[in-house]
N, CA, C, O and the ligand as a Tripos MOL2 file, in Angstrom:
@<TRIPOS>MOLECULE
protein
  277   275    70     0     0
PROTEIN
NO_CHARGES

@<TRIPOS>ATOM
      1 N         -12.5260   -3.5720   31.7480 N.3       1 MET1
      2 CA        -13.0660   -4.1530   30.5100 C.3       1 MET1
      3 C         -13.5940   -3.0490   29.5810 C.2       1 MET1
      4 O         -13.2300   -2.9990   28.4060 O.2       1 MET1
      5 N         -14.4510   -2.1690   30.1090 N.am      2 THR2
      6 CA        -14.9890   -1.0930   29.2760 C.3       2 THR2
      7 C         -13.8940   -0.1030   28.9010 C.2       2 THR2
      8 O         -13.9380    0.4960   27.8260 O.2       2 THR2
      9 N         -12.9210    0.0690   29.7730 N.am      3 GLU3
     10 CA        -11.8210    0.9830   29.4610 C.3       3 GLU3
     11 C         -11.0220    0.4810   28.2690 C.2       3 GLU3
     12 O         -10.5770    1.2660   27.4320 O.2       3 GLU3
     13 N         -10.8440   -0.8270   28.1990 N.am      4 ALA4
     14 CA        -10.1050   -1.4030   27.0770 C.3       4 ALA4
     15 C         -10.8330   -1.1250   25.7690 C.2       4 ALA4
     16 O         -10.2020   -0.8050   24.7620 O.2       4 ALA4
     17 N         -12.1450   -1.2440   25.7790 N.am      5 LYS5
     18 CA        -12.9190   -0.9790   24.5660 C.3       5 LYS5
     19 C         -12.7610    0.4800   24.1480 C.2       5 LYS5
     20 O         -12.6060    0.7690   22.9610 O.2       5 LYS5
     21 N         -12.7980    1.3800   25.0880 N.am      6 LYS6
     22 CA        -12.6510    2.8060   24.7760 C.3       6 LYS6
     23 C         -11.3040    3.0790   24.1000 C.2       6 LYS6
     24 O         -11.2340    3.7940   23.1010 O.2       6 LYS6
     25 N         -10.2480    2.5050   24.6560 N.am      7 SER7
     26 CA         -8.9190    2.7930   24.1230 C.3       7 SER7
     27 C          -8.7520    2.1980   22.7300 C.2       7 SER7
     28 O          -8.0990    2.8060   21.8820 O.2       7 SER7
     29 N          -9.3230    1.0310   22.4730 N.am      8 THR8
     30 CA         -9.1740    0.4480   21.1340 C.3       8 THR8
     31 C          -9.9230    1.2770   20.1030 C.2       8 THR8
     32 O          -9.5360    1.2940   18.9340 O.2       8 THR8
     33 N         -10.9740    1.9550   20.5040 N.am      9 ALA9
     34 CA        -11.7260    2.7830   19.5570 C.3       9 ALA9
     35 C         -10.8710    3.9300   19.0510 C.2       9 ALA9
     36 O         -11.0680    4.3960   17.9290 O.2       9 ALA9
     37 N          -9.9270    4.3930   19.8570 N.am     10 LYS10
     38 CA         -9.0790    5.5070   19.4410 C.3      10 LYS10
     39 C          -7.7240    5.0460   18.9330 C.2      10 LYS10
     40 O          -6.8830    5.8600   18.5500 O.2      10 LYS10
     41 N          -7.5180    3.7280   18.9340 N.am     11 MET11
     42 CA         -6.2260    3.2100   18.4960 C.3      11 MET11
     43 C          -6.4070    2.3320   17.2590 C.2      11 MET11
     44 O          -7.3290    1.5190   17.1910 O.2      11 MET11
     45 N          -5.5430    2.5030   16.3150 N.am     12 LEU12
     46 CA         -5.5280    1.6230   15.1530 C.3      12 LEU12
     47 C          -4.1450    1.0120   15.0360 C.2      12 LEU12
     48 O          -3.2090    1.4370   15.7120 O.2      12 LEU12
     49 N          -4.0240    0.0300   14.1910 N.am     13 ARG13
     50 CA         -2.7250   -0.6190   14.0120 C.3      13 ARG13
     51 C          -2.0360   -0.0700   12.7630 C.2      13 ARG13
     52 O          -2.6590    0.1280   11.7200 O.2      13 ARG13
     53 N          -0.7650    0.1640   12.9000 N.am     14 CYS14
     54 CA          0.0390    0.6200   11.7740 C.3      14 CYS14
     55 C          -0.0140   -0.4420   10.6750 C.2      14 CYS14
     56 O           0.3090   -1.6010   10.9330 O.2      14 CYS14
     57 N          -0.4120   -0.0730    9.4570 N.am     15 PRO15
     58 CA         -0.5180   -1.0380    8.3680 C.3      15 PRO15
     59 C           0.8200   -1.6930    8.0270 C.2      15 PRO15
     60 O           0.8460   -2.7860    7.4610 O.2      15 PRO15
     61 N           1.9100   -1.0450    8.3620 N.am     16 THR16
     62 CA          3.2230   -1.5630    7.9960 C.3      16 THR16
     63 C           3.7560   -2.5460    9.0260 C.2      16 THR16
     64 O           4.1590   -3.6520    8.6650 O.2      16 THR16
     65 N           3.7680   -2.1690   10.3000 N.am     17 CYS17
     66 CA          4.4210   -2.9980   11.3040 C.3      17 CYS17
     67 C           3.4470   -3.5250   12.3500 C.2      17 CYS17
     68 O           3.8380   -4.3470   13.1780 O.2      17 CYS17
     69 N           2.1800   -3.0750   12.3400 N.am     18 GLY18
     70 CA          1.2050   -3.5890   13.2780 C.3      18 GLY18
     71 C           1.2660   -2.9350   14.6430 C.2      18 GLY18
     72 O           0.5390   -3.3290   15.5550 O.2      18 GLY18
     73 N           2.1260   -1.9390   14.7900 N.am     19 GLU19
     74 CA          2.2190   -1.2070   16.0450 C.3      19 GLU19
     75 C           0.9530   -0.3930   16.2560 C.2      19 GLU19
     76 O           0.3410    0.0790   15.2980 O.2      19 GLU19
     77 N           0.5610   -0.2290   17.5280 N.am     20 ARG20
     78 CA         -0.6320    0.5660   17.7960 C.3      20 ARG20
     79 C          -0.3590    2.0460   17.5360 C.2      20 ARG20
     80 O           0.6890    2.5720   17.9120 O.2      20 ARG20
     81 N          -1.3040    2.7000   16.8970 N.am     21 VAL21
     82 CA         -1.1540    4.1140   16.5750 C.3      21 VAL21
     83 C          -2.3700    4.8600   17.0960 C.2      21 VAL21
     84 O          -3.4980    4.3880   16.9460 O.2      21 VAL21
     85 N          -2.1570    6.0130   17.7020 N.am     22 THR22
     86 CA         -3.2790    6.8270   18.1510 C.3      22 THR22
     87 C          -3.7450    7.7330   17.0160 C.2      22 THR22
     88 O          -2.9590    8.1250   16.1540 O.2      22 THR22
     89 N          -5.0200    8.0550   17.0290 N.am     23 VAL23
     90 CA         -5.5810    8.9090   15.9790 C.3      23 VAL23
     91 C          -4.9080   10.2670   15.9650 C.2      23 VAL23
     92 O          -4.8410   10.9280   14.9290 O.2      23 VAL23
     93 N          -4.4040   10.6830   17.1350 N.am     24 LYS24
     94 CA         -3.7730   11.9980   17.2260 C.3      24 LYS24
     95 C          -2.3400   12.0060   16.6860 C.2      24 LYS24
     96 O          -1.7210   13.0650   16.5760 O.2      24 LYS24
     97 N          -1.8290   10.8520   16.3600 N.am     25 SER25
     98 CA         -0.4500   10.7670   15.9010 C.3      25 SER25
     99 C          -0.2260   11.5890   14.6350 C.2      25 SER25
    100 O          -1.0980   11.6440   13.7680 O.2      25 SER25
    101 N           0.9260   12.2200   14.5270 N.am     26 GLU26
    102 CA          1.2510   13.0260   13.3520 C.3      26 GLU26
    103 C           1.2610   12.1790   12.0890 C.2      26 GLU26
    104 O           0.8760   12.6420   11.0160 O.2      26 GLU26
    105 N           1.7040   10.9330   12.2270 N.am     27 ASP27
    106 CA          1.8660   10.0700   11.0590 C.3      27 ASP27
    107 C           0.7020    9.1060   10.8890 C.2      27 ASP27
    108 O           0.7920    8.1620   10.1040 O.2      27 ASP27
    109 N          -0.3850    9.3300   11.6100 N.am     28 PHE28
    110 CA         -1.5610    8.4750   11.5050 C.3      28 PHE28
    111 C          -1.9580    8.2890   10.0400 C.2      28 PHE28
    112 O          -1.9200    9.2710    9.2980 O.2      28 PHE28
    113 N          -2.3330    7.1040    9.5800 N.am     29 PRO29
    114 CA         -2.5290    5.9000   10.3800 C.3      29 PRO29
    115 C          -1.2640    5.0800   10.6090 C.2      29 PRO29
    116 O          -1.3480    3.9270   11.0340 O.2      29 PRO29
    117 N          -0.1080    5.6480   10.3390 N.am     30 PHE30
    118 CA          1.1340    4.9140   10.5550 C.3      30 PHE30
    119 C           1.7590    5.3350   11.8700 C.2      30 PHE30
    120 O           1.4690    6.4200   12.3740 O.2      30 PHE30
    121 N           2.6160    4.4880   12.4360 N.am     31 CYS31
    122 CA          3.2130    4.7750   13.7340 C.3      31 CYS31
    123 C           4.3740    5.7380   13.5660 C.2      31 CYS31
    124 O           4.7890    6.3750   14.5350 O.2      31 CYS31
    125 N           4.9010    5.8570   12.3700 N.am     32 SER32
    126 CA          6.0550    6.7330   12.1590 C.3      32 SER32
    127 C           6.1810    7.0910   10.6850 C.2      32 SER32
    128 O           5.5610    6.4650    9.8250 O.2      32 SER32
    129 N           6.9880    8.1020   10.4080 N.am     33 ASP33
    130 CA          7.2120    8.5110    9.0270 C.3      33 ASP33
    131 C           7.8450    7.3830    8.2180 C.2      33 ASP33
    132 O           7.5800    7.2240    7.0270 O.2      33 ASP33
    133 N           8.6920    6.6010    8.8960 N.am     34 ARG34
    134 CA          9.3680    5.4960    8.2330 C.3      34 ARG34
    135 C           8.3500    4.4700    7.7120 C.2      34 ARG34
    136 O           8.4400    4.0140    6.5730 O.2      34 ARG34
    137 N           7.3860    4.1190    8.5650 N.am     35 CYS35
    138 CA          6.3840    3.1300    8.1690 C.3      35 CYS35
    139 C           5.5030    3.6650    7.0470 C.2      35 CYS35
    140 O           5.0820    2.9080    6.1720 O.2      35 CYS35
    141 N           5.2220    4.9600    7.0680 N.am     36 ARG36
    142 CA          4.4060    5.5370    6.0050 C.3      36 ARG36
    143 C           5.1200    5.4110    4.6600 C.2      36 ARG36
    144 O           4.5020    5.0700    3.6510 O.2      36 ARG36
    145 N           6.4080    5.6850    4.6520 N.am     37 LYS37
    146 CA          7.1700    5.6070    3.4070 C.3      37 LYS37
    147 C           7.2650    4.1630    2.9150 C.2      37 LYS37
    148 O           7.1950    3.9040    1.7140 O.2      37 LYS37
    149 N           7.4240    3.2330    3.8460 N.am     38 ILE38
    150 CA          7.4710    1.8170    3.4600 C.3      38 ILE38
    151 C           6.1710    1.4130    2.8030 C.2      38 ILE38
    152 O           6.1750    0.7140    1.7890 O.2      38 ILE38
    153 N           5.0350    1.8540    3.3800 N.am     39 ASP39
    154 CA          3.7330    1.4840    2.8300 C.3      39 ASP39
    155 C           3.5370    2.1090    1.4640 C.2      39 ASP39
    156 O           3.0250    1.4520    0.5580 O.2      39 ASP39
    157 N           3.9260    3.3540    1.2940 N.am     40 LEU40
    158 CA          3.8140    4.0080   -0.0110 C.3      40 LEU40
    159 C           4.6430    3.2710   -1.0500 C.2      40 LEU40
    160 O           4.2140    3.1060   -2.1920 O.2      40 LEU40
    161 N           5.8220    2.8300   -0.6570 N.am     41 GLY41
    162 CA          6.6760    2.0820   -1.5650 C.3      41 GLY41
    163 C           6.0190    0.7870   -1.9990 C.2      41 GLY41
    164 O           6.0960    0.4110   -3.1680 O.2      41 GLY41
    165 N           5.3730    0.1020   -1.0680 N.am     42 LYS42
    166 CA          4.6870   -1.1390   -1.4110 C.3      42 LYS42
    167 C           3.6110   -0.8800   -2.4470 C.2      42 LYS42
    168 O           3.4890   -1.6190   -3.4240 O.2      42 LYS42
    169 N           2.8330    0.1660   -2.2350 N.am     43 TRP43
    170 CA          1.7330    0.4630   -3.1490 C.3      43 TRP43
    171 C           2.2560    0.8010   -4.5350 C.2      43 TRP43
    172 O           1.7450    0.2780   -5.5260 O.2      43 TRP43
    173 N           3.2480    1.6500   -4.6270 N.am     44 SER44
    174 CA          3.7270    2.0420   -5.9430 C.3      44 SER44
    175 C           4.3140    0.8350   -6.6790 C.2      44 SER44
    176 O           4.1660    0.7210   -7.8950 O.2      44 SER44
    177 N           4.9680   -0.0480   -5.9610 N.am     45 MET45
    178 CA          5.5100   -1.2440   -6.5930 C.3      45 MET45
    179 C           4.3830   -2.1560   -7.0650 C.2      45 MET45
    180 O           4.4510   -2.7160   -8.1590 O.2      45 MET45
    181 N           3.3470   -2.3050   -6.2410 N.am     46 GLY46
    182 CA          2.2210   -3.1650   -6.5880 C.3      46 GLY46
    183 C           1.4960   -2.6630   -7.8160 C.2      46 GLY46
    184 O           1.1560   -3.4460   -8.7020 O.2      46 GLY46
    185 N           1.2520   -1.3510   -7.8780 N.am     47 VAL47
    186 CA          0.5570   -0.7700   -9.0260 C.3      47 VAL47
    187 C           1.3800   -0.9720  -10.2760 C.2      47 VAL47
    188 O           0.8450   -1.3160  -11.3300 O.2      47 VAL47
    189 N           2.6800   -0.7600  -10.1670 N.am     48 TYR48
    190 CA          3.5470   -0.8990  -11.3290 C.3      48 TYR48
    191 C           3.5250   -2.3370  -11.8490 C.2      48 TYR48
    192 O           3.4380   -2.5740  -13.0540 O.2      48 TYR48
    193 N           3.6040   -3.2790  -10.9280 N.am     49 ARG49
    194 CA          3.6360   -4.6860  -11.3280 C.3      49 ARG49
    195 C           2.3330   -5.1110  -12.0050 C.2      49 ARG49
    196 O           2.3510   -5.8560  -12.9850 O.2      49 ARG49
    197 N           1.2040   -4.6320  -11.4790 N.am     50 ILE50
    198 CA         -0.0920   -5.0670  -12.0120 C.3      50 ILE50
    199 C          -0.3500   -4.4380  -13.3730 C.2      50 ILE50
    200 O          -0.8040   -5.1170  -14.2940 O.2      50 ILE50
    201 N          -0.0610   -3.1280  -13.5090 N.am     51 SER51
    202 CA         -0.4490   -2.4220  -14.7260 C.3      51 SER51
    203 C           0.5660   -2.6270  -15.8440 C.2      51 SER51
    204 O           0.2060   -2.5460  -17.0190 O.2      51 SER51
    205 N           1.8130   -2.8880  -15.5100 N.am     52 SER52
    206 CA          2.8540   -2.9200  -16.5300 C.3      52 SER52
    207 C           2.5930   -3.9270  -17.6560 C.2      52 SER52
    208 O           2.6530   -3.5350  -18.8210 O.2      52 SER52
    209 N           2.3090   -5.1890  -17.3750 N.am     53 PRO53
    210 CA          2.1470   -6.1680  -18.4560 C.3      53 PRO53
    211 C           0.9280   -5.8840  -19.3210 C.2      53 PRO53
    212 O           0.9330   -6.1750  -20.5170 O.2      53 PRO53
    213 N          -0.1250   -5.3130  -18.7210 N.am     54 VAL54
    214 CA         -1.3670   -5.0690  -19.4600 C.3      54 VAL54
    215 C          -1.2960   -3.7790  -20.2640 C.2      54 VAL54
    216 O          -1.8130   -3.7030  -21.3780 O.2      54 VAL54
    217 N          -0.6460   -2.7570  -19.6860 N.am     55 MET55
    218 CA         -0.6910   -1.4300  -20.2880 C.3      55 MET55
    219 C           0.4900   -1.1560  -21.2110 C.2      55 MET55
    220 O           0.5460   -0.0940  -21.8310 O.2      55 MET55
    221 N           1.4160   -2.0680  -21.3140 N.am     56 ASP56
    222 CA          2.6110   -1.7920  -22.1120 C.3      56 ASP56
    223 C           2.3050   -1.9400  -23.6040 C.2      56 ASP56
    224 O           2.1740   -3.0640  -24.0900 O.2      56 ASP56
    225 N           2.1870   -0.8280  -24.3430 N.am     57 PRO57
    226 CA          1.8140   -0.8920  -25.7670 C.3      57 PRO57
    227 C           2.8800   -1.5680  -26.6250 C.2      57 PRO57
    228 O           2.5600   -2.2550  -27.5940 O.2      57 PRO57
    229 N           4.1390   -1.3720  -26.2680 N.am     58 ASP58
    230 CA          5.1960   -1.9970  -27.0680 C.3      58 ASP58
    231 C           5.0860   -3.5150  -27.0190 C.2      58 ASP58
    232 O           5.2690   -4.1990  -28.0260 O.2      58 ASP58
    233 N           4.7820   -4.0340  -25.8150 N.am     59 LEU59
    234 CA          4.6820   -5.4810  -25.6630 C.3      59 LEU59
    235 C           3.5130   -6.0190  -26.4760 C.2      59 LEU59
    236 O           3.6440   -7.0410  -27.1480 O.2      59 LEU59
    237 N           2.3710   -5.3380  -26.4200 N.am     60 LEU60
    238 CA          1.1900   -5.7900  -27.1670 C.3      60 LEU60
    239 C           1.4460   -5.7380  -28.6690 C.2      60 LEU60
    240 O           1.0900   -6.6630  -29.3990 O.2      60 LEU60
    241 N           2.0710   -4.6440  -29.1300 N.am     61 GLU61
    242 CA          2.3550   -4.5200  -30.5610 C.3      61 GLU61
    243 C           3.2780   -5.6260  -31.0290 C.2      61 GLU61
    244 O           3.0840   -6.2120  -32.0940 O.2      61 GLU61
    245 N           4.2960   -5.9060  -30.2060 N.am     62 GLY62
    246 CA          5.2550   -6.9610  -30.5710 C.3      62 GLY62
    247 C           4.5490   -8.2940  -30.6950 C.2      62 GLY62
    248 O           4.8250   -9.0430  -31.6330 O.2      62 GLY62
    249 N           3.6450   -8.6160  -29.7800 N.am     63 LEU63
    250 CA          2.9480   -9.9050  -29.8270 C.3      63 LEU63
    251 C           2.0550   -9.9860  -31.0650 C.2      63 LEU63
    252 O           2.0310  -11.0100  -31.7480 O.2      63 LEU63
    253 N           1.3250   -8.9130  -31.3530 N.am     64 GLU64
    254 CA          0.4200   -8.9250  -32.5140 C.3      64 GLU64
    255 C           1.2040   -9.0780  -33.8160 C.2      64 GLU64
    256 O           0.8230   -9.8410  -34.7040 O.2      64 GLU64
    257 N           2.3180   -8.3270  -33.9070 N.am     65 GLY65
    258 CA          3.1250   -8.3850  -35.1240 C.3      65 GLY65
    259 C           3.6490   -9.7860  -35.3690 C.2      65 GLY65
    260 O           3.6530  -10.2590  -36.5050 O.2      65 GLY65
    261 N           4.0860  -10.4470  -34.3260 N.am     66 ASN66
    262 CA          4.6170  -11.7920  -34.4890 C.3      66 ASN66
    263 C           3.5350  -12.7640  -34.9620 C.2      66 ASN66
    264 O           3.7920  -13.6360  -35.7930 O.2      66 ASN66
    265 N           2.3340  -12.6050  -34.4280 N.am     67 GLU67
    266 CA          1.2640  -13.5280  -34.7870 C.3      67 GLU67
    267 C           0.8590  -13.3440  -36.2630 C.2      67 GLU67
    268 O           0.5870  -14.3200  -36.9620 O.2      67 GLU67
    269 N           0.8220  -12.0980  -36.7210 N.am     68 ARG68
    270 CA          0.3700  -11.8240  -38.0890 C.3      68 ARG68
    271 C           1.4030  -12.2880  -39.1190 C.2      68 ARG68
    272 O           1.0580  -12.7230  -40.2180 O.2      68 ARG68
    273 N           2.6690  -12.1850  -38.7390 N.am     69 GLU69
    274 CA          3.6800  -12.6140  -39.6920 C.3      69 GLU69
    275 C           3.7330  -14.1350  -39.7340 C.2      69 GLU69
    276 O           4.5280  -14.7040  -40.4830 O.2      69 GLU69
    277 ZN          4.6900    1.1140   11.9850 Zn       70 ZN70
@<TRIPOS>BOND
     1     1     2 1
     2     2     3 1
     3     3     4 2
     4     3     5 am
     5     5     6 1
     6     6     7 1
     7     7     8 2
     8     7     9 am
     9     9    10 1
    10    10    11 1
    11    11    12 2
    12    11    13 am
    13    13    14 1
    14    14    15 1
    15    15    16 2
    16    15    17 am
    17    17    18 1
    18    18    19 1
    19    19    20 2
    20    19    21 am
    21    21    22 1
    22    22    23 1
    23    23    24 2
    24    23    25 am
    25    25    26 1
    26    26    27 1
    27    27    28 2
    28    27    29 am
    29    29    30 1
    30    30    31 1
    31    31    32 2
    32    31    33 am
    33    33    34 1
    34    34    35 1
    35    35    36 2
    36    35    37 am
    37    37    38 1
    38    38    39 1
    39    39    40 2
    40    39    41 am
    41    41    42 1
    42    42    43 1
    43    43    44 2
    44    43    45 am
    45    45    46 1
    46    46    47 1
    47    47    48 2
    48    47    49 am
    49    49    50 1
    50    50    51 1
    51    51    52 2
    52    51    53 am
    53    53    54 1
    54    54    55 1
    55    55    56 2
    56    55    57 am
    57    57    58 1
    58    58    59 1
    59    59    60 2
    60    59    61 am
    61    61    62 1
    62    62    63 1
    63    63    64 2
    64    63    65 am
    65    65    66 1
    66    66    67 1
    67    67    68 2
    68    67    69 am
    69    69    70 1
    70    70    71 1
    71    71    72 2
    72    71    73 am
    73    73    74 1
    74    74    75 1
    75    75    76 2
    76    75    77 am
    77    77    78 1
    78    78    79 1
    79    79    80 2
    80    79    81 am
    81    81    82 1
    82    82    83 1
    83    83    84 2
    84    83    85 am
    85    85    86 1
    86    86    87 1
    87    87    88 2
    88    87    89 am
    89    89    90 1
    90    90    91 1
    91    91    92 2
    92    91    93 am
    93    93    94 1
    94    94    95 1
    95    95    96 2
    96    95    97 am
    97    97    98 1
    98    98    99 1
    99    99   100 2
   100    99   101 am
   101   101   102 1
   102   102   103 1
   103   103   104 2
   104   103   105 am
   105   105   106 1
   106   106   107 1
   107   107   108 2
   108   107   109 am
   109   109   110 1
   110   110   111 1
   111   111   112 2
   112   111   113 am
   113   113   114 1
   114   114   115 1
   115   115   116 2
   116   115   117 am
   117   117   118 1
   118   118   119 1
   119   119   120 2
   120   119   121 am
   121   121   122 1
   122   122   123 1
   123   123   124 2
   124   123   125 am
   125   125   126 1
   126   126   127 1
   127   127   128 2
   128   127   129 am
   129   129   130 1
   130   130   131 1
   131   131   132 2
   132   131   133 am
   133   133   134 1
   134   134   135 1
   135   135   136 2
   136   135   137 am
   137   137   138 1
   138   138   139 1
   139   139   140 2
   140   139   141 am
   141   141   142 1
   142   142   143 1
   143   143   144 2
   144   143   145 am
   145   145   146 1
   146   146   147 1
   147   147   148 2
   148   147   149 am
   149   149   150 1
   150   150   151 1
   151   151   152 2
   152   151   153 am
   153   153   154 1
   154   154   155 1
   155   155   156 2
   156   155   157 am
   157   157   158 1
   158   158   159 1
   159   159   160 2
   160   159   161 am
   161   161   162 1
   162   162   163 1
   163   163   164 2
   164   163   165 am
   165   165   166 1
   166   166   167 1
   167   167   168 2
   168   167   169 am
   169   169   170 1
   170   170   171 1
   171   171   172 2
   172   171   173 am
   173   173   174 1
   174   174   175 1
   175   175   176 2
   176   175   177 am
   177   177   178 1
   178   178   179 1
   179   179   180 2
   180   179   181 am
   181   181   182 1
   182   182   183 1
   183   183   184 2
   184   183   185 am
   185   185   186 1
   186   186   187 1
   187   187   188 2
   188   187   189 am
   189   189   190 1
   190   190   191 1
   191   191   192 2
   192   191   193 am
   193   193   194 1
   194   194   195 1
   195   195   196 2
   196   195   197 am
   197   197   198 1
   198   198   199 1
   199   199   200 2
   200   199   201 am
   201   201   202 1
   202   202   203 1
   203   203   204 2
   204   203   205 am
   205   205   206 1
   206   206   207 1
   207   207   208 2
   208   207   209 am
   209   209   210 1
   210   210   211 1
   211   211   212 2
   212   211   213 am
   213   213   214 1
   214   214   215 1
   215   215   216 2
   216   215   217 am
   217   217   218 1
   218   218   219 1
   219   219   220 2
   220   219   221 am
   221   221   222 1
   222   222   223 1
   223   223   224 2
   224   223   225 am
   225   225   226 1
   226   226   227 1
   227   227   228 2
   228   227   229 am
   229   229   230 1
   230   230   231 1
   231   231   232 2
   232   231   233 am
   233   233   234 1
   234   234   235 1
   235   235   236 2
   236   235   237 am
   237   237   238 1
   238   238   239 1
   239   239   240 2
   240   239   241 am
   241   241   242 1
   242   242   243 1
   243   243   244 2
   244   243   245 am
   245   245   246 1
   246   246   247 1
   247   247   248 2
   248   247   249 am
   249   249   250 1
   250   250   251 1
   251   251   252 2
   252   251   253 am
   253   253   254 1
   254   254   255 1
   255   255   256 2
   256   255   257 am
   257   257   258 1
   258   258   259 1
   259   259   260 2
   260   259   261 am
   261   261   262 1
   262   262   263 1
   263   263   264 2
   264   263   265 am
   265   265   266 1
   266   266   267 1
   267   267   268 2
   268   267   269 am
   269   269   270 1
   270   270   271 1
   271   271   272 2
   272   271   273 am
   273   273   274 1
   274   274   275 1
   275   275   276 2
@<TRIPOS>SUBSTRUCTURE
     1 MET1         2 RESIDUE 1 A MET
     2 THR2         6 RESIDUE 1 A THR
     3 GLU3        10 RESIDUE 1 A GLU
     4 ALA4        14 RESIDUE 1 A ALA
     5 LYS5        18 RESIDUE 1 A LYS
     6 LYS6        22 RESIDUE 1 A LYS
     7 SER7        26 RESIDUE 1 A SER
     8 THR8        30 RESIDUE 1 A THR
     9 ALA9        34 RESIDUE 1 A ALA
    10 LYS10       38 RESIDUE 1 A LYS
    11 MET11       42 RESIDUE 1 A MET
    12 LEU12       46 RESIDUE 1 A LEU
    13 ARG13       50 RESIDUE 1 A ARG
    14 CYS14       54 RESIDUE 1 A CYS
    15 PRO15       58 RESIDUE 1 A PRO
    16 THR16       62 RESIDUE 1 A THR
    17 CYS17       66 RESIDUE 1 A CYS
    18 GLY18       70 RESIDUE 1 A GLY
    19 GLU19       74 RESIDUE 1 A GLU
    20 ARG20       78 RESIDUE 1 A ARG
    21 VAL21       82 RESIDUE 1 A VAL
    22 THR22       86 RESIDUE 1 A THR
    23 VAL23       90 RESIDUE 1 A VAL
    24 LYS24       94 RESIDUE 1 A LYS
    25 SER25       98 RESIDUE 1 A SER
    26 GLU26      102 RESIDUE 1 A GLU
    27 ASP27      106 RESIDUE 1 A ASP
    28 PHE28      110 RESIDUE 1 A PHE
    29 PRO29      114 RESIDUE 1 A PRO
    30 PHE30      118 RESIDUE 1 A PHE
    31 CYS31      122 RESIDUE 1 A CYS
    32 SER32      126 RESIDUE 1 A SER
    33 ASP33      130 RESIDUE 1 A ASP
    34 ARG34      134 RESIDUE 1 A ARG
    35 CYS35      138 RESIDUE 1 A CYS
    36 ARG36      142 RESIDUE 1 A ARG
    37 LYS37      146 RESIDUE 1 A LYS
    38 ILE38      150 RESIDUE 1 A ILE
    39 ASP39      154 RESIDUE 1 A ASP
    40 LEU40      158 RESIDUE 1 A LEU
    41 GLY41      162 RESIDUE 1 A GLY
    42 LYS42      166 RESIDUE 1 A LYS
    43 TRP43      170 RESIDUE 1 A TRP
    44 SER44      174 RESIDUE 1 A SER
    45 MET45      178 RESIDUE 1 A MET
    46 GLY46      182 RESIDUE 1 A GLY
    47 VAL47      186 RESIDUE 1 A VAL
    48 TYR48      190 RESIDUE 1 A TYR
    49 ARG49      194 RESIDUE 1 A ARG
    50 ILE50      198 RESIDUE 1 A ILE
    51 SER51      202 RESIDUE 1 A SER
    52 SER52      206 RESIDUE 1 A SER
    53 PRO53      210 RESIDUE 1 A PRO
    54 VAL54      214 RESIDUE 1 A VAL
    55 MET55      218 RESIDUE 1 A MET
    56 ASP56      222 RESIDUE 1 A ASP
    57 PRO57      226 RESIDUE 1 A PRO
    58 ASP58      230 RESIDUE 1 A ASP
    59 LEU59      234 RESIDUE 1 A LEU
    60 LEU60      238 RESIDUE 1 A LEU
    61 GLU61      242 RESIDUE 1 A GLU
    62 GLY62      246 RESIDUE 1 A GLY
    63 LEU63      250 RESIDUE 1 A LEU
    64 GLU64      254 RESIDUE 1 A GLU
    65 GLY65      258 RESIDUE 1 A GLY
    66 ASN66      262 RESIDUE 1 A ASN
    67 GLU67      266 RESIDUE 1 A GLU
    68 ARG68      270 RESIDUE 1 A ARG
    69 GLU69      274 RESIDUE 1 A GLU
    70 ZN70       277 GROUP 0 **** ****
């Protein structure tokens, strides 16, 4: 029982696939280089999707111009 607690303290789950990863792993906190790249891809896509509609100046200008005319 106590041994299980010790091992979980040094193990985390890969954010991509949920596989257990040791802190000593080269790709920590991911289980592999592949999972790290997948997670990075998710983040970059998420940031792009969230910021694009709000930060796009052309879109805002187009909407304002239409309303004023
Ligand atoms: Zn993984």
